[in-house]
N, C-alpha and C positions, 0 to 999 in steps of 0.2 A: 535799564530798568525793564523800558517798554518789552523787549525783547525777551527777558527772562520771565517776567509775566507770561507772554504769549506762548512759551514752552507749554505752560499748563494751561491757559485761556483757551487755546486753538480748539474749537471743535470738530470732532473727531467723527461724527456720523455721516455716512453716505447713502445714498439710495439705489444706486446701481453698479455693477461690478463692469469694469474693464480691463479683467485679467487678460494679459497677452499672452500668448502660446508658449513662453519661456517661463511661465509660472508652473511648472512641475512638480514642483516640491511643496506647495502649500500643506498637504497633508500631515507631513512629516515635522513643518512649524506652528500648525495647528496644535497637533499633538503635544509639543513641546511645551507652547504657550500655557495649554490646558492643565498641564500636569503640574504645575507650579502654584504651590500653595504659599509660599514666602518665598523672599528675596532679599539678599543683604549683599549691598556693595559698596565699594571706595568710587567715587564718580570725580571726574574732570571734566569742567565746560568750558568751552571757549564760544566768544560771541564773533564771527567775522576774522577771528582768528587774532585778534586783538585782546578781549576783553576775556580773562582766565580766572577761573574760580575752580573750587574743589570741595569736596565734602561727602557726607555718608547719604546712600540710600536703602531705603527699607520699604518693602512692600508685604501685605498681608492679606490675602483673599479671603472675604468678597468683598473689601472695604476699606483698605487702609494704606495710604501712602505717606511718607516721611522724606522730604528732602533736605537735609540740612547743610546748608552752606557755612562751613568755616574757615575759609582761607579765601583769599583774592579779591575780585574785582566785588561781590556780592555779599554781602551779609544778611542772610534771609533763613527764612523756615516756610516750609510750603507742605500743606499737609493734605489727605485726604481721609477722613475720618467720618465713615456714613456716606451721607447725601450732599455734604460741602466741601469744596476746595478751599482752602484757607489759606491766604499769603502774610507773612508775618516780616516786616521788614525792620530788622532789629536794631539798625541805628535810628528810624526816625520814631519805633514804637508804633506802628502803624500795621493796623490789621484790614483785611480785605477777605471777602468771602464770595463763593461764584459755585453755582451747583455742578455736582460731580459729573454730571450726563453731558454738560458742555467743556470736557475737558478731555485731552488723552487717556488720562486715569482711568476713566471708565473701559475705554479698551484694554488695558493693562491689568485691569482688575475684573474684567470678564470672565467668569467660569467656563463659557459655552464656545467653543470652536465657531468663529467667524472670521478670518482670513477671507475666504471665498466671499463673504459679502461685502467685504469691502469694495472701495472704489481705488483698486489697483492700477498703479499707472504702469510698472514695468517690474520683473524681478531680475536679478543676476547674480551670477556666482561670484565670489570673491576671491581674489587671490589667495587666501589664508586658507582656503577650503570651507570659510562661510557663505551665506547668502543675504543679500540684501531685497527688501520690497519696500517698494516705493509707493506710498498712498497717494492721493490728491485729495484735497481739503474740499469738501461738497459746498458745506453751509457752516462755512467758520467764519471768524472775526477778522483775522486778515488771512486772506488768500493764500497758499503756498501748497508745499509738500511736506511728506513726514515720512521718514525713511526708518524702519527698523533693519537692523544688522545682527545678523546672529552669528557667532563664530562656529567652528567646524564640530562642535558638540551641540549644537542648536541651542545655546545659550543666548540670550540676547546681550552683544556686547557694546553697541552703540546706537544712540538714538540721533538723527539729524533733522532737523527742521528749517526748511527754505521756506522764509516768509515771502508775500506779495512785495513787500519793499524790499527785498533784495540782501535783508538780513540773513544770517546762515548760523544757527545754533549746533553746536555739537557737543552733544553731551556722551561720554565714553565710560564704560564701568570696567573696574577691575577689582580681584577679589571676588567675584562674586560666588556666595554662596546661597543653593537652593534648599528650599524645603525644612529649613531648621525653625527652633521655636525661636517666637519674638512676642513679647509681651504686650499686650493692648495699652500698657502705659507708655509704651515709646512713642504712642501716636497722639498723645495728648498735647495739644499747643494751646499755653497759658496765654492770655491778654496781659502783656505786661504793666499796662496801666491800672490794672485790678489788683 
């Protein structure tokens, strides 16, 4: 559970850029990220290669994300709607909240180009023609790294979170659809206790 929460709770703000010389394609990926108004995808997640889950991912800029785990080790709903990120444990019927700007959601939802402003550790070409950008956490809850992997079409295909305690979270997207219509009602998380 700690690893799943950390995916959302890791603070993603940084003050300096450590961009390496091999980060020559940042403008391309800045443009790709800023051109996304909505994203819908299926996802699979594993933690340390052991705990597998899957579900649906929805994003609508400038302020909405929904991660609906519906199969596997996790039975949860994670959402951002406005200034708060919400975590609902479906089994325990417990809800937690944290400010959106203390999560990676803030970065994903940002409409401004900002990759070059981030604390970049490294960039690398992927074997499939894609590109990976790894960021160091500067003021995070659990120190670690956050890697965004893009496919050859500059679409986010994977997010890796390597936590300071050694846990590795792998969130892989499939069936990605960009810039389609998503009703705002899809992002509402209701408290099951009410």
